[in-house]
N, C-alpha and C positions, 0 to 999 in steps of 0.2 A: 132704210134703211140703214143706219151706222152701221162698219163692220165693231163686232168686239173682240176683243185681240186680247192676248193671253202672254206671259214667255214665264222661263225662269227668273228669277231675279236676285239669287244667287250662283257661286263659280260652278261651274261642271265637277266632278269628279266625287269620288269617295268622301263623304262629311258626315255630320250627324243629322245636320236638319237642311231640308231645300225649302227655299220658298218658292211658288209659283202664286203670280197675281195675275189679274185678267181687269180691266175693263168693257164698259159698253153695253147697250141697251141689254143684251141675253146672258146676263149677268145672273140674274133673279133665276133666272132657266137652268143655268147649269148647276148652280146650287141646288136648287131640288132634284135634278136629275144624279148627279154625282153623289150629294150632299143626303139627301131625303130632306130637305125644307133647308129654311133661314133661320140660323141664329141670328140673339138680339144685336140690334146694331152696337158695331165696335166693341164687342165682347166675344172673347176666344171659346170656343167650342168645343169639345172631342168630339170628333165625326168619322162613322167607319166610309169610305168611300167607295161608291163602285162604278165600273161603266156601265154605260147605256144597258147592255145585256147580261148585268150582272154581277158578273164579276169582280171579287173585292179587291182594289188595288192598296188600299194602305189605311192604318189610324191613323186620322189627322188631325192638329187644329184648322180649322176655320175662322175666318171673320170676315164680317160681310160690313161694307160700307157704301150705304144705299147712299146716292147724290143726291144735292149737289154739295154733301159735308165730306167730302171725298178729295183725293189727291188732284184727278182729272176732271173731279165735275161734275162725272158720271156715276150709276152705279159700278160699285167696284170689289172685290175679293181675294183675299189670299190663303192659300193653302200650305200648312207648312208638314210638308211630310217629311219623311227620314230618307236621308242621303245619298242612298244608294241610286247609281245610273237607270237600274231596273225599275226603281218605281218612278220615277221624275219621266222615263221614258213611258211608262204606262200609263202616267198620267197626263201628260201632252199627248197622247194618242186620243183619251178619253175625251180632252178637249176639243180637238180637230173633227172627231165622230160627230159632235153635237153642232158645228158650224162653225166654230169659233176661229180666228187666223193669228198665226203666229206674230205677237207684234215686229214693225221692225224698230232699227236703232233707234231712240230717244223720239219712240211715237208715244210713251206716257207723258212724258214730260212735254210733247207739241201739245199734246190733248189739254194739259194743264194750262200754257201759256194759252190757247186758243179761248180756254173759258172762264180767264181772266183771273188765274189763281197768282198767276207771279208773270212777270213782263220778262223779256226777252235775255237784259241782264242778268237776273235772278233764275233764267233755267241756264245762261252758258256758267251761273254759280252752280249750279248742281254740278254740271258737268265736271268743271274743275274740283268740287268737294270729292268727286269720287275718282278723280284721278292724282287727288294730294299723294302725295309720299314722303314731305317734309310737315315739321311745324310751319315752316314760314306759307306753304303753301295752302295749310289746312286754314289758315288765319285769314288769310286773302279772300280766298273760297268765299269762307262763312260772312264777311263784310259783304260781299258782290250776293251772297244767298240775302241776306238782311237787307237790302234793299240799297249800300252804301250810294251807288252809281244812279240807282232808279231815285232816291232824294234826291241828289243834287240837280238832276235832270229836271224834275219836277219843279225845284227850288229856282232854279234858270229861267224855265219855261214861264212861269209867273212875273216875273221882274220883266221879259222879250213882252209880254202880253202890254203889260203895264208902259213901256213903252211906245208899242205899236199903237195903243190907246190914246198917247197923249200926242205923236202922228197923226194920227187919222184925224181926231179932234182939230189939227191946226188944218191939216186940209181940205175936211167934208164941212166945216163952220168958219170959215174965215173972218164972215161977217157978223157974228155971235160976242157977247159980249167975251172974250173969254183975255185972259192975261197975254203979254205981246209978247214974253217967253217960255210960251207953250211947249213950242217944241224944243225950245232948248233944257228943257226942263229933263229929257228922254237923254242929254248926254253922260252926264253922272252915270244913269245908270247903266247905259252902253259901256260904257270906259269899265267899271268894275265886274261886268261879266266877261267882256273881252280878256283882261285880266285875269279872273278864276279860270275862263274855258282852255285858255291856251296854256293857262298852267296844269290842268288837269290832262292836255295833252301831252307836255313834254313828261309826266310823270307815268305814261304809258311805257317806255318804255324797263322802266324799275319793272312797272307790273309782268312784263312779259318776261322778263328773265326769274322772275321767281315764278312765275308759273312753268317754264320751259326750261330753265338752268341757267347759271352762272357760267360762260364757257371761257373754258384755259386750254391754249396751245401748246403743247412742247414742241420747239424750233430749234432746230440748227442742225450741225453738217452731220453726215453718215456717222454710226458707231461713237456720238456725244453721250450716248447712254439716252434717249427717250424711251427704248423701251424696256431697259430696266428700272424708270424711276415711273412710268405708267404700273407695272407691275407693283413694284412697291406701295403707290397709292393704293391702288385696288386690291391691295392684299392678297391676290391670285393672279395664276399668268395669264392675263386677257392679252399679253400681245408675243412673239416669238424672237427671244431674243439667241441675236449668232454674231459673231465677230466679222462677217460677209456684209461689206458693204451694202445697204441698197434693200437687206430685207424685208423692211416698210416699203408696200407701194401704197399701200391707199389709207385712207384714217381709220384710225379705228379707237372710238370712242368707250368712255366707262363713263355711268353715272357716279358721284361721289354727293356725301353731305356734309357742308363742313360750312359749323357753324350753325346750323339748324334751317341753311338753304342747301336747295338744289346744284349741283352743278357738274359741267361737262368737261371734262379733262378729256382730251385730242392727243395722241403719239401721231406724228405726222412722218412723211417720209422725208430722209436726213437731203438737206437741202446742196444741190451741188448741180454743176454741169455735167447732163449726162445726154451720149448717143441711143440709149436704151428706149423705143418707144413708151414702154407702159411705166417705167420708171419718172420719164419725162414727165409723163401726166402725172404721179402721182405727186409729182414736184409740183407740178402748174396749182393742183387741188390743196396740198399742203400751203403755199402760201395764201392762195383763196381763203382757206377757213383760217389762218391766222391773220388776216386782214378785219375780218369781222369780229377775232375774237374780243371778250371783254376784256383779258391779260394775256401774257403769253409770256414763257416762261426761253430763256433762251440757254439752252446749254451748248456748254463748249467743254470741251475734252481737256481736264485741266493738266495732262502730262503733258501737251504740245508744248514746243518750243518757239511757236511763231501766232501770232492772235490771228485768226480769221477775218475777213470784211463778216459784218452783219449779215445775215438772209436778207433784212426786212430791214425799213427804218426802224429805229431804236424807239419807244416810246417813254416817257419819263416814270411810267408806271410799272412799264416790264422788270420784268428779275432777270438776273444772270448766276448761274450758275457754274461753277468752274467742276466740273466731275470726274471721278473717279480720284476723290482723293486720297482712297485705302492704296491708291498705287505709285503715290509719291505726286513732286510738283516739278510744270517743267517753268516756261518763262513766259509768260505772258504777260502783258502790258495790257489788262482788261483790268475795269473794278466790277466783281461779282463776288459773291463768297464761294470759298472751298466747302464740296458737296461732294457725296458719296452715297450711292442709293441704299447700299448694303450697311450704312449705318441705319438704328433704329435712331438713334438719338437727331442724326442728319434730316431723317424722315419727318419726323417727330415737329424739328421744330417748320420743317415747310409747311406742314399741314398746320400746324397752327397759324404760319403767315399768311398762308391763303385763307384761310377761314377769319381772319382777319380781316384781311382784304373785298372777300364779298360781302361780310357784313358787311361794313363801312359802304359801302358801293349800293347796297342793297336794302336797307333801314332806314325808314322812314319815319317821322312821328308818328304817322299811322300807314293802314294799308294803301295805296294806291286805290282812288273810285276810280280809273278805267282801265283796264288790262289788257287789252286785244288791240292789233291794229284797227281793227274793223272801227273802234273804239276812237280811236286816233285821226282816222281816215274823217270821222262827222263830225266832230267836235274840232278839227282843221277848218273842215266846210263851214260850218255855225260861223267860228269867231273871224273867218275872210268876211263871210257876210255883212258880220256885224261892223268890222273894220268900214267896210265899205259904206252901210248904214250911215254910220259919225263920221263920214267924209263927204254926204250929200246934202249938204248947210244947205242949200237951195232949189231942191228937188225934193220935197220930202214924199212926192207918192213914190218916186225910186227907193227912196230911206227906209219908206213903210214896209213895201214889199222884200228889200232884202232883210229886214228884221222877221215877213214871214218865212222865207227860205231859211232862215237862221232857226224858227220852231222847228221848222220840218225834219231839217238835219236830226234836231234834238231828237224830236218827233223816233229818229230810225235807230237809234241807238237804243230804247226802250221796246221795239218793236210796234209801236204804233202802227208805224206806214211802215211796211217794209217788201221789195216785192217775195214774190212764192220762191222764187228761186235761192234767194241770199234765206228765207227759210230754212229750205231744204238742207242747205248746205250745212245750218249750223245744228242742226238735230240731227245730221247723219252721222256725224263724229260722236255721238252717243253710245252708248253702250246697250245691247237688246236688254228690255226686263227695265230700262229707267228712261 
């Protein structure tokens, strides 16, 4: 018999209400043992909860969801108890004592996936919705949960089935009275699919940035004002600021919300030649982080009399700030904006500029269909197979096999066919209780 599992579905600590959910074949037994019986399905009822030994746990709201009309597709229930730690601990102990097991991360949603309640991309949308910190992340996760990628995958698969039928008709029935161009009729279908799938794969980068955060690197020489600027943007003392060059050695990341999107601003080690082994490693890491950043802000001491060399190759979209404007100006021959991190107006201008850059970079007509590297790899595999199929004009058997392999790649996106280790890795990133 499959385990019956349970888990707190709300955060730990002092709270007004805590929710403990359970699912599995012994859910009904648990309700009868602890709550004295079953309530009406999907209707909250007030019950006193008792341990198997008869000790009272709490007065709670109890909900009963008989399968298959439940989140997991099996019998499920929820206990809404008072949120004190002792109450939750007593309920958890009581559930364990009657043979129920604490759920592993993502186990509830995995059971929903296995019951066909949602596909793999929708399950990933559930995880993204739980982790959402900004409005853009919430909207993208909702689109995923509502089946945006699932719907596109189903439409692509239907078109591939049509193309495969044309190829197989030409291969299997060459002597039948079929149109001479039956295989050629698949070419426009393949061309359209290749364009759509490649566009979806290209849009994954935007989806990943919405999920993980737009990366902004603060780079420059030691004492250029990077840590001071980071603190001004974070509105707290996130980095240590001293007059000693090389104070920042590791990368300090601060999450911000800019224009409704998540951004990660990183203070990096001052870029310079050094014999200090630890500082040199910090400089190396700073360069690596800056190379992968979506936007770099090059800070230059505006009071200097000589222009330093650019620490990395400047990109057209990089921002150059001539810092310490409040301390005077030097004689720099460098295009950039005079700036002081101690000026509220200057900081407000920079925040507005950054928000505009982030919004311009991440906003699209609609949320991206694919949002993860896993999606991108499978979409690119499907597109490559289809390109190969379109080129096999004289080997229709090979073209048909490429179309089948493209279908398999698309099926793996929604989890129709996926190795067990892939599923385990995906669901292990969920929180316990979901």
